[in-house]
C-alpha positions as CSV (number, residue, x, y, z in Angstrom):
1,M,21.1,2.2,-0.8
2,A,22.1,1.5,-4.6
3,S,21.2,-2.4,-6.2
4,S,22.5,-3.7,-9.4
5,L,20.2,-5.0,-11.7
6,S,22.8,-8.0,-11.8
7,E,20.5,-9.2,-8.6
8,A,17.4,-9.1,-11.1
9,G,15.3,-12.5,-11.2
10,F,13.7,-14.6,-8.8
11,P,12.8,-14.7,-6.0
12,P,12.0,-10.5,-5.9
13,Q,14.5,-8.4,-4.3
14,V,12.3,-5.4,-3.6
15,F,9.0,-5.1,-1.9
16,L,6.9,-2.2,-2.3
17,I,5.2,-3.2,1.3
18,G,2.7,-0.5,2.4
19,A,1.2,0.9,4.1
20,Q,-2.6,0.4,2.3
21,K,-4.5,3.5,1.5
22,A,-0.7,5.2,1.0
23,G,-0.2,5.3,-2.9
24,T,1.2,1.9,-3.0
25,T,-0.7,1.7,-6.8
26,F,0.3,4.8,-8.0
27,L,4.4,4.1,-6.7
28,A,4.3,0.8,-8.3
29,N,2.3,1.6,-11.5
30,L,5.4,4.6,-11.9
31,L,8.3,2.3,-10.9
32,G,6.8,-0.6,-13.5
33,A,7.2,1.5,-16.5
34,Q,10.9,2.1,-15.4
35,P,13.2,-0.2,-17.7
36,G,14.2,-3.4,-16.1
37,V,11.1,-3.1,-13.7
38,C,8.8,-5.8,-13.4
39,V,5.8,-5.9,-10.9
40,A,3.9,-8.9,-10.0
41,R,0.5,-9.6,-11.5
42,P,-1.4,-8.7,-9.2
43,K,0.6,-6.1,-7.8
44,E,-0.5,-7.5,-4.8
45,P,0.2,-11.5,-5.2
46,D,0.1,-11.5,-0.8
47,F,2.1,-14.7,-0.9
48,F,3.5,-14.3,2.1
49,T,0.4,-13.7,3.9
50,R,-2.3,-15.3,1.9
51,H,-0.8,-18.0,0.0
52,R,2.7,-19.2,1.2
53,E,0.9,-22.8,1.0
54,R,1.0,-22.9,-2.7
55,G,4.8,-22.9,-3.0
56,L,7.5,-20.7,-5.0
57,D,6.4,-22.2,-8.2
58,W,2.8,-20.6,-7.8
59,Y,5.0,-16.9,-6.6
60,R,7.3,-17.3,-9.6
61,D,4.3,-17.5,-12.0
62,C,3.1,-13.6,-10.1
63,F,5.5,-12.0,-12.4
64,P,5.1,-12.1,-16.4
65,T,8.8,-11.8,-17.0
66,T,11.2,-12.7,-14.4
67,E,15.1,-12.5,-16.3
68,G,17.2,-9.8,-16.2
69,R,14.5,-7.9,-14.2
70,L,14.1,-6.5,-10.7
71,L,10.8,-7.9,-9.6
72,L,8.7,-6.0,-7.3
73,D,5.4,-7.4,-4.6
74,A,3.9,-4.6,-3.9
75,S,1.6,-6.1,-1.3
76,T,0.3,-3.8,1.1
77,S,-1.0,-6.9,3.6
78,Y,2.8,-7.3,4.6
79,S,3.0,-4.6,7.0
80,A,-0.3,-5.4,8.6
81,A,1.2,-7.9,11.2
82,P,-0.1,-8.3,14.6
83,L,1.3,-6.0,17.2
84,A,1.0,-5.8,21.2
85,G,-1.9,-3.2,22.2
86,Y,-4.3,-3.5,19.8
87,G,-6.5,-6.2,21.8
88,S,-6.4,-10.4,21.4
89,A,-7.5,-10.2,17.5
90,G,-4.1,-7.6,16.7
91,D,-2.2,-9.9,19.5
92,D,-2.3,-12.7,17.5
93,P,0.7,-14.8,16.2
94,R,-1.4,-17.1,13.9
95,S,-2.5,-14.3,12.1
96,R,-1.9,-14.9,8.4
97,Y,-0.1,-11.4,8.3
98,A,2.3,-12.5,11.3
99,G,5.8,-13.6,10.4
100,V,6.5,-11.6,7.2
101,P,9.8,-10.5,7.7
102,I,11.3,-14.0,8.6
103,A,9.9,-15.6,5.5
104,I,10.7,-12.8,3.0
105,H,14.6,-12.8,4.6
106,A,14.5,-17.0,4.3
107,V,14.2,-16.5,0.2
108,A,15.7,-13.2,-0.2
109,P,17.8,-12.4,2.4
110,A,19.3,-9.3,0.8
111,A,15.9,-7.9,0.0
112,R,15.2,-4.1,0.0
113,F,12.0,-2.2,0.9
114,I,10.0,0.8,0.4
115,Y,7.4,1.4,3.0
116,L,5.1,4.4,1.9
117,V,3.3,6.0,5.3
118,R,1.0,8.6,5.6
119,N,-1.4,11.0,8.2
120,P,-2.1,8.1,10.7
121,A,-5.8,9.4,11.0
122,A,-6.1,9.9,7.1
123,R,-5.1,6.6,6.5
124,V,-7.4,4.8,8.7
125,H,-10.1,6.9,7.4
126,S,-9.3,5.8,3.6
127,A,-8.9,2.0,5.0
128,Y,-12.2,2.1,6.1
129,W,-14.2,3.5,3.0
130,H,-12.2,1.5,1.0
131,G,-13.5,-1.3,2.9
132,V,-16.9,0.1,2.4
133,R,-16.4,0.6,-1.5
134,T,-15.5,-3.3,-1.8
135,G,-18.3,-4.7,0.7
136,N,-15.9,-5.9,2.8
137,E,-17.2,-3.6,5.8
138,T,-20.6,-2.6,6.3
139,L,-20.0,-1.5,10.2
140,P,-20.1,2.6,11.3
141,I,-16.4,3.7,11.7
142,E,-16.6,3.9,15.2
143,T,-17.6,0.0,15.6
144,A,-16.2,-1.3,12.9
145,L,-12.3,0.5,14.0
146,A,-13.2,-1.3,17.8
147,T,-13.8,-4.3,16.1
148,D,-11.0,-4.8,13.7
149,S,-7.5,-3.8,15.4
150,T,-6.0,-4.0,11.3
151,Y,-7.1,-0.3,10.8
152,L,-5.5,0.8,13.4
153,R,-2.2,-1.6,13.8
154,T,-1.7,-0.7,10.0
155,S,-1.0,3.0,10.5
156,D,1.4,2.0,14.0
157,Y,4.4,2.7,11.0
158,L,6.6,2.1,13.9
159,G,5.6,-1.3,15.5
160,Q,5.6,-2.4,11.8
161,L,9.1,-1.3,10.4
162,R,10.5,-2.7,14.2
163,L,9.4,-6.3,12.9
164,Y,11.2,-6.1,9.6
165,L,14.7,-4.1,11.8
166,E,14.7,-7.5,13.4
167,Y,15.8,-9.3,10.4
168,F,16.8,-6.6,8.1
169,P,19.3,-3.2,8.3
170,R,18.0,-0.1,8.1
171,E,19.9,1.0,5.0
172,A,17.3,-1.8,3.2
173,F,14.5,0.4,3.8
174,L,13.5,3.7,2.0
175,V,10.8,5.6,4.0
176,L,8.4,8.1,1.8
177,R,5.5,10.0,2.3
178,F,2.2,9.7,0.7
179,E,2.0,13.6,1.4
180,D,5.1,14.1,-1.1
181,L,4.0,11.6,-3.9
182,V,0.8,13.5,-4.3
183,R,2.5,16.7,-4.0
184,E,5.9,15.9,-5.8
185,P,5.2,12.0,-8.0
186,L,8.2,12.6,-9.9
187,A,10.4,13.6,-7.2
188,V,9.4,10.7,-5.1
189,L,10.4,8.8,-8.2
190,E,13.7,9.7,-8.5
191,A,14.4,9.2,-5.0
192,S,13.1,5.4,-5.5
193,C,14.9,4.8,-8.8
194,E,17.8,6.2,-7.1
195,F,17.1,3.5,-4.1
196,L,17.2,1.0,-6.7
197,G,20.1,1.8,-8.4
198,L,17.8,2.3,-11.6
199,A,18.5,5.1,-14.2
200,R,16.8,8.5,-13.3
201,P,13.7,9.1,-14.6
202,L,13.0,12.6,-16.7
203,A,9.5,12.5,-16.6
204,L,6.3,10.9,-15.3
205,P,5.0,7.7,-17.4
206,P,1.5,8.6,-18.8
207,D,-1.2,7.4,-17.3
208,S,0.0,6.2,-13.7
209,G,-2.9,5.2,-12.5
210,H,-3.4,7.1,-9.5
211,N,-6.7,6.1,-6.9
212,R,-9.1,8.2,-6.4
213,S,-11.4,8.3,-3.2
214,Y,-15.2,7.4,-3.9
215,V,-17.9,4.7,-2.9
216,Y,-20.0,2.7,-5.2
217,R,-23.7,3.7,-5.0
218,G,-26.5,1.0,-4.4
219,P,-26.3,-2.0,-6.7
220,L,-22.5,-1.2,-8.7
221,Q,-21.2,-2.7,-5.0
222,R,-22.8,-6.0,-6.2
223,I,-21.4,-5.7,-9.3
224,D,-18.3,-4.7,-8.1
225,R,-17.4,-7.7,-5.5
226,Y,-19.2,-10.0,-8.3
227,L,-16.1,-8.6,-10.6
228,G,-14.0,-9.6,-7.3
229,G,-13.9,-6.7,-5.3
230,G,-10.7,-4.4,-5.1
231,G,-12.1,-2.2,-8.0
232,G,-13.1,-4.9,-10.4
233,L,-15.7,-2.4,-11.5
234,G,-13.2,0.4,-11.9
235,R,-10.9,-1.8,-13.7
236,L,-13.7,-2.3,-16.5
237,F,-14.7,0.9,-16.5
238,K,-11.2,1.8,-17.1
239,R,-10.9,-0.4,-20.3
240,L,-14.0,1.1,-21.2
241,R,-13.2,4.0,-20.8
242,P,-11.7,5.4,-24.1
243,W,-14.6,4.3,-26.0
244,L,-17.3,6.3,-24.3
245,P,-18.5,9.6,-25.3
246,R,-17.1,12.6,-22.5
247,S,-21.1,13.9,-22.1
248,L,-21.7,10.6,-21.1
249,L,-19.0,10.2,-18.8
250,E,-19.6,13.4,-17.1
251,L,-23.0,12.1,-16.5
252,A,-22.3,8.9,-15.3
253,G,-19.9,10.0,-12.9
254,P,-22.1,11.0,-10.0
255,V,-24.6,8.7,-10.8
256,M,-22.2,5.6,-10.3
257,T,-20.6,6.9,-7.4
258,Q,-20.5,9.2,-4.5
259,K,-17.6,10.9,-2.6
260,V,-16.3,9.7,0.7
261,P,-17.3,11.9,3.1
262,P,-14.7,13.2,5.4
263,L,-13.3,12.3,8.5
264,D,-15.0,13.8,11.5
265,A,-12.9,16.4,13.4
266,A,-13.4,14.9,17.2
267,M,-12.4,11.4,15.9
268,R,-9.1,12.6,13.7
269,E,-8.3,14.6,16.6
270,N,-8.0,11.3,18.9
271,L,-6.7,9.3,16.1
272,L,-3.8,12.0,16.0
273,L,-3.3,11.8,19.9
274,R,-3.2,7.8,19.9
275,F,-0.9,8.1,17.4
276,A,1.6,11.1,18.7
277,P,3.9,8.9,20.5
278,M,4.7,6.5,17.6
279,A,4.7,9.7,14.9
280,R,7.8,10.9,17.4
281,A,9.4,7.8,17.8
282,F,9.0,7.0,14.0
283,A,10.6,10.3,13.1
284,D,13.2,9.7,15.2
285,L,14.0,6.7,13.3
286,T,13.6,7.6,10.0
287,G,14.0,11.0,10.0
288,V,10.0,10.9,8.6
289,W,7.5,12.9,9.9
290,V,4.0,11.3,9.5
291,D,2.1,14.3,10.4
292,P,2.5,17.1,8.5
293,W,-0.2,19.4,9.7
294,Q,0.9,18.9,13.1
295,P,4.8,19.2,12.8
296,P,6.1,17.7,16.2
297,G,7.4,20.7,18.9
């Protein structure tokens, strides 16, 4: 589905709706480097989930430039809606994550959407450790998954997409895989630009900001929370990095952070079995298989 930059300006017409921990920051940075595109600041304004009461003027101010630009809102909270089958909290229609598609349709009925998806078990694991890193999650992973349905329902890509298809046509969505973005980022960027009617990029922009999987150690977690959480310390470190000697960077890395432990094999198998029916139906609808390690059979 091609678009024209004549549609540029506010309200935004392009939404990178998720999924969380599926490469949205990387792709948003790639698209934000293209001529004629303006990504929100922050790239996840969460207007339709957390800030609707602030009004459209507040939302407009999230975009540094609006005139003649294709505006991109890359809020992953837009694909974490309550879904049936995920417990009372997951079903709650009063959740701030509910009602996003109809709210977007009210202001941008011709909107287009890019939906990045990932192996559902790997996405759950990455989302959990993201919560640990930012200090928002303190429970063991087994308890956290049983307590907070957001982890699981955000990996239910079929359920999330169906909510949007009540208001938008299937051709308004480009579904991409995190695994393809990691392996062939330029090809994924090209597909995204074609979908949006943008000029074909000839190369990747430098320093695109691909996220790393790590957890801050000890007091650094508290510093990160003090700086706003969600990677505030990482953003500060990125600004300082060009001024720090390489020897110090090599020494500080292992001291400041620890690698995320791998997903337990039994839990991974249980998660994949849980999501297998969803994966098959999602592939039938979109042509995108979300479990590349276990092809459909």
